[in-house]
MDTraj code that builds the backbone (N, CA, C; nanometers):
import mdtraj as md
import numpy as np

residues = "UNK UNK UNK UNK UNK UNK UNK UNK UNK UNK UNK UNK UNK UNK UNK UNK UNK UNK UNK UNK UNK UNK UNK UNK UNK UNK UNK UNK UNK UNK UNK UNK UNK UNK UNK UNK UNK UNK UNK UNK UNK UNK UNK UNK UNK UNK UNK UNK UNK UNK UNK UNK UNK UNK UNK UNK UNK UNK UNK UNK UNK UNK UNK UNK UNK UNK UNK UNK UNK UNK UNK UNK UNK UNK UNK UNK UNK UNK UNK UNK UNK UNK UNK UNK UNK UNK UNK UNK UNK UNK UNK UNK".split()
xyz = np.array([
    [0.6519, -1.1370, -1.5167],
    [0.5229, -1.1764, -1.4643],
    [0.5315, -1.2105, -1.3148],
    [0.6356, -1.2859, -1.2764],
    [0.6513, -1.3242, -1.1374],
    [0.6766, -1.2014, -1.0498],
    [0.7506, -1.1041, -1.1036],
    [0.7779, -0.9812, -1.0293],
    [0.6475, -0.9050, -1.0042],
    [0.5589, -0.9018, -1.1053],
    [0.4292, -0.8358, -1.0885],
    [0.3457, -0.9054, -0.9815],
    [0.3497, -1.0381, -0.9800],
    [0.2746, -1.1143, -0.8807],
    [0.3253, -1.0840, -0.7400],
    [0.4560, -1.0770, -0.7247],
    [0.5146, -1.0451, -0.5940],
    [0.4748, -0.9043, -0.5508],
    [0.4777, -0.8104, -0.6439],
    [0.4401, -0.6723, -0.6124],
    [0.2937, -0.6650, -0.5680],
    [0.2059, -0.7349, -0.6396],
    [0.0640, -0.7356, -0.6032],
    [0.0458, -0.7971, -0.4643],
    [0.1183, -0.9039, -0.4362],
    [0.1096, -0.9691, -0.3052],
    [0.1564, -0.8732, -0.1948],
    [0.2659, -0.8027, -0.2194],
    [0.3164, -0.7071, -0.1199],
    [0.2228, -0.5880, -0.1043],
    [0.1640, -0.5427, -0.2143],
    [0.0656, -0.4344, -0.2056],
    [-0.0547, -0.4786, -0.1229],
    [-0.0985, -0.6021, -0.1432],
    [-0.2116, -0.6559, -0.0661],
    [-0.1782, -0.6631, 0.0825],
    [-0.0571, -0.7066, 0.1133],
    [-0.0147, -0.7140, 0.2531],
    [-0.0088, -0.5747, 0.3149],
    [0.0456, -0.4791, 0.2415],
    [0.0547, -0.3422, 0.2916],
    [-0.0846, -0.2849, 0.3157],
    [-0.1749, -0.3072, 0.2226],
    [-0.3133, -0.2593, 0.2362],
    [-0.3782, -0.3199, 0.3608],
    [-0.3614, -0.4502, 0.3799],
    [-0.4195, -0.5175, 0.4963],
    [-0.3601, -0.4647, 0.6269],
    [-0.2298, -0.4441, 0.6301],
    [-0.1653, -0.3907, 0.7509],
    [-0.2168, -0.2513, 0.7846],
    [-0.2313, -0.1682, 0.6827],
    [-0.2810, -0.0321, 0.7058],
    [-0.4237, -0.0371, 0.7589],
    [-0.5079, -0.1215, 0.6976],
    [-0.6471, -0.1326, 0.7426],
    [-0.6549, -0.1842, 0.8860],
    [-0.5746, -0.2849, 0.9186],
    [-0.5735, -0.3384, 1.0550],
    [-0.5222, -0.2346, 1.1544],
    [-0.4207, -0.1614, 1.1154],
    [-0.3665, -0.0581, 1.2043],
    [-0.4707, 0.0494, 1.2313],
    [-0.5445, 0.0870, 1.1294],
    [-0.6483, 0.1890, 1.1476],
    [-0.7589, 0.1396, 1.2403],
    [-0.8032, 0.0149, 1.2201],
    [-0.9132, -0.0394, 1.2998],
    [-0.8765, -0.0554, 1.4466],
    [-0.7578, -0.1049, 1.4736],
    [-0.7199, -0.1338, 1.6111],
    [-0.6152, -0.0416, 1.6669],
    [-0.6173, 0.0838, 1.6233],
    [-0.5101, 0.1755, 1.6598],
    [-0.4915, 0.1878, 1.8105],
    [-0.5995, 0.1836, 1.8868],
    [-0.5897, 0.2026, 2.0313],
    [-0.5026, 0.0963, 2.0989],
    [-0.4978, -0.0251, 2.0422],
    [-0.4162, -0.1294, 2.1053],
    [-0.2669, -0.1055, 2.0848],
    [-0.2321, -0.0171, 1.9912],
    [-0.0916, 0.0121, 1.9644],
    [-0.0392, 0.1290, 2.0470],
    [-0.1261, 0.1839, 2.1314],
    [-0.0862, 0.2985, 2.2130],
    [-0.0866, 0.2618, 2.3605],
    [0.0117, 0.3119, 2.4307],
    [0.0185, 0.2977, 2.5753],
    [0.0445, 0.4365, 2.6318],
    [-0.0509, 0.4854, 2.7097],
    [-0.0423, 0.6214, 2.7665],
    [-0.0141, 0.7269, 2.6592],
    [-0.0769, 0.7110, 2.5442],
    [-0.0643, 0.8098, 2.4378],
    [0.0567, 0.7950, 2.3484],
    [0.1408, 0.6962, 2.3751],
    [0.2603, 0.6752, 2.2931],
    [0.2535, 0.5397, 2.2241],
    [0.3206, 0.5303, 2.1132],
    [0.3277, 0.4062, 2.0376],
    [0.3996, 0.3000, 2.1208],
    [0.3350, 0.1848, 2.1415],
    [0.3988, 0.0780, 2.2188],
    [0.4788, -0.0142, 2.1275],
    [0.5379, -0.1188, 2.1846],
    [0.6261, -0.2059, 2.1056],
    [0.5509, -0.2773, 1.9940],
    [0.4274, -0.3183, 2.0191],
    [0.3490, -0.3841, 1.9135],
    [0.3199, -0.2861, 1.7997],
    [0.2878, -0.1632, 1.8353],
    [0.2650, -0.0602, 1.7343],
    [0.3896, -0.0322, 1.6523],
    [0.5033, -0.0318, 1.7191],
    [0.6302, -0.0105, 1.6475],
    [0.6589, -0.1247, 1.5502],
    [0.6253, -0.2473, 1.5897],
    [0.6460, -0.3623, 1.5005],
    [0.5606, -0.3493, 1.3749],
    [0.4351, -0.3114, 1.3927],
    [0.3453, -0.2948, 1.2779],
    [0.3954, -0.1817, 1.1888],
    [0.4325, -0.0696, 1.2488],
    [0.4841, 0.0433, 1.1707],
    [0.6147, 0.0066, 1.1001],
    [0.6963, -0.0753, 1.1646],
    [0.8218, -0.1191, 1.1020],
    [0.7930, -0.2032, 0.9782],
    [0.6969, -0.2931, 0.9879],
    [0.6611, -0.3762, 0.8721],
    [0.6020, -0.2891, 0.7610],
    [0.5169, -0.1959, 0.7967],
    [0.4590, -0.1047, 0.6979],
    [0.5703, -0.0237, 0.6315],
    [0.6620, 0.0289, 0.7112],
    [0.7723, 0.1093, 0.6575],
    [0.8627, 0.0309, 0.5655],
    [0.8940, -0.0938, 0.6016],
    [0.9830, -0.1729, 0.5157],
    [0.9144, -0.2123, 0.3856],
    [0.7868, -0.2488, 0.3919],
    [0.7133, -0.2800, 0.2685],
    [0.7008, -0.1562, 0.1799],
    [0.6647, -0.0439, 0.2404],
    [0.6484, 0.0798, 0.1634],
    [0.7797, 0.1224, 0.0997],
    [0.8892, 0.1060, 0.1716],
    [1.0203, 0.1410, 0.1166],
    [1.0566, 0.0569, -0.0039],
    [1.0205, -0.0700, 0.0006],
    [1.0487, -0.1595, -0.1110],
    [0.9551, -0.1324, -0.2297],
    [0.8295, -0.1041, -0.2001],
    [0.7309, -0.0827, -0.3063],
    [0.7408, 0.0555, -0.3706],
    [0.7781, 0.1550, -0.2922],
    [0.7835, 0.2931, -0.3406],
    [0.9197, 0.3554, -0.3094],
    [1.0274, 0.3041, -0.3680],
    [1.1615, 0.3548, -0.3347],
    [1.1818, 0.5018, -0.3709],
    [1.1102, 0.5492, -0.4708],
    [1.1243, 0.6885, -0.5129],
    [1.0687, 0.7863, -0.4099],
    [0.9903, 0.7374, -0.3155],
    [0.9295, 0.8240, -0.2140],
    [1.0014, 0.8174, -0.0797],
    [1.1065, 0.7431, -0.0736],
    [1.1925, 0.7280, 0.0450],
    [1.1153, 0.6988, 0.1744],
    [1.0264, 0.6020, 0.1670],
    [0.9589, 0.5558, 0.2886],
    [1.0527, 0.4642, 0.3643],
    [1.0471, 0.4723, 0.4945],
    [1.1198, 0.3810, 0.5812],
    [1.0510, 0.3817, 0.7170],
    [1.1066, 0.3073, 0.8087],
    [1.0445, 0.2942, 0.9401],
    [1.0367, 0.4294, 1.0106],
    [1.1447, 0.5057, 1.0056],
    [1.1457, 0.6367, 1.0733],
    [1.0411, 0.7310, 1.0157],
    [1.0240, 0.7263, 0.8840],
    [0.9261, 0.8163, 0.8231],
    [0.7846, 0.7778, 0.8644],
    [0.7578, 0.6493, 0.8769],
    [0.6241, 0.6063, 0.9178],
    [0.5991, 0.6425, 1.0640],
    [0.6934, 0.6118, 1.1516],
    [0.6740, 0.6384, 1.2944],
    [0.6853, 0.7871, 1.3255],
    [0.7806, 0.8547, 1.2649],
    [0.7987, 0.9981, 1.2893],
    [0.8136, 1.0277, 1.4370],
    [0.7321, 1.1181, 1.4869],
    [0.7382, 1.1530, 1.6293],
    [0.6495, 1.0621, 1.7146],
    [0.5864, 0.9635, 1.6518],
    [0.5024, 0.8690, 1.7254],
    [0.3636, 0.9206, 1.7563],
    [0.3311, 1.0398, 1.7074],
    [0.1992, 1.0966, 1.7360],
    [0.0928, 1.0361, 1.6452],
    [-0.0298, 1.0347, 1.6962],
    [-0.1430, 0.9861, 1.6169],
    [-0.1530, 1.0608, 1.4851],
    [-0.1408, 1.1922, 1.4931],
    [-0.1583, 1.2760, 1.3745],
    [-0.0572, 1.2401, 1.2660],
    [0.0689, 1.2289, 1.3032],
    [0.1728, 1.1991, 1.2043],
    [0.1511, 1.0623, 1.1408],
    [0.1322, 0.9609, 1.2230],
    [0.1180, 0.8248, 1.1707],
    [-0.0075, 0.8132, 1.0862],
    [-0.1170, 0.8738, 1.1297],
    [-0.2411, 0.8707, 1.0526],
    [-0.2220, 0.9350, 0.9157],
    [-0.1511, 1.0459, 0.9121],
    [-0.1239, 1.1153, 0.7857],
    [-0.0438, 1.0261, 0.6905],
    [0.0611, 0.9625, 0.7418],
    [0.1447, 0.8754, 0.6583],
    [0.0658, 0.7531, 0.6124],
    [-0.0135, 0.6938, 0.7013],
    [-0.0932, 0.5770, 0.6632],
    [-0.1953, 0.6128, 0.5556],
    [-0.2571, 0.7293, 0.5669],
    [-0.3519, 0.7728, 0.4636],
    [-0.2820, 0.7915, 0.3294],
    [-0.1658, 0.8529, 0.3319],
    [-0.0870, 0.8744, 0.2103],
    [-0.0500, 0.7406, 0.1457],
    [-0.0029, 0.6474, 0.2266],
    [0.0341, 0.5153, 0.1757],
    [-0.0870, 0.4402, 0.1217],
    [-0.1984, 0.4497, 0.1912],
    [-0.3198, 0.3803, 0.1475],
    [-0.3633, 0.4300, 0.0098],
    [-0.3572, 0.5604, -0.0102],
    [-0.3920, 0.6166, -0.1412],
    [-0.2973, 0.5665, -0.2496],
    [-0.1684, 0.5570, -0.2189],
    [-0.0710, 0.5038, -0.3151],
    [-0.1010, 0.3582, -0.3500],
    [-0.1342, 0.2790, -0.2499],
    [-0.1647, 0.1374, -0.2726],
    [-0.2877, 0.1234, -0.3618],
    [-0.3921, 0.1978, -0.3325],
    [-0.5145, 0.1921, -0.4135],
    [-0.4839, 0.2343, -0.5567],
    [-0.4062, 0.3395, -0.5738],
    [-0.3672, 0.3862, -0.7068],
    [-0.2918, 0.2769, -0.7824],
    [-0.1982, 0.2103, -0.7141],
    [-0.1216, 0.1015, -0.7764],
    [-0.2127, -0.0136, -0.8177],
    [-0.3080, -0.0490, -0.7325],
    [-0.4023, -0.1555, -0.7669],
    [-0.4833, -0.1188, -0.8909],
    [-0.5294, 0.0046, -0.8970],
    [-0.6078, 0.0484, -1.0128],
    [-0.5244, 0.0440, -1.1398],
    [-0.3987, 0.0846, -1.1316],
    [-0.3106, 0.0815, -1.2485],
    [-0.2763, -0.0602, -1.2908],
    [-0.2648, -0.1510, -1.1960],
    [-0.2289, -0.2889, -1.2299],
    [-0.3433, -0.3612, -1.2997],
    [-0.4638, -0.3160, -1.2786],
    [-0.5806, -0.3797, -1.3414],
    [-0.6143, -0.3191, -1.4767],
    [-0.5505, -0.2082, -1.5089],
    [-0.5784, -0.1408, -1.6371],
    [-0.5107, -0.2101, -1.7522],
])
top = md.Topology()
chain = top.add_chain()
for i, resn in enumerate(residues, 1):
    res = top.add_residue(resn, chain, resSeq=i)
    for name in ("N", "CA", "C"):
        top.add_atom(name, md.element.get_by_symbol(name[0]), res)
traj = md.Trajectory(xyz[None], top)
């Protein structure tokens, strides 16, 4: 039971981080590249995702990739869908 509670808490944190990253994406870019604050957020997202979805081999490098908007947006969308799916399954 406690493990489920921790997982739900981490899923909630991951969901919130993804939503915040999407809303304020421009503040994480400097001259078109991911800045240090953006890297910190992506690092936290990558470490949470790696712990929550070990079978999908998420990590910081996979989230940041080449640092392009397109790549990061694609990974964030993929992760967001996984989080929503997990929430739906946990309530069933």
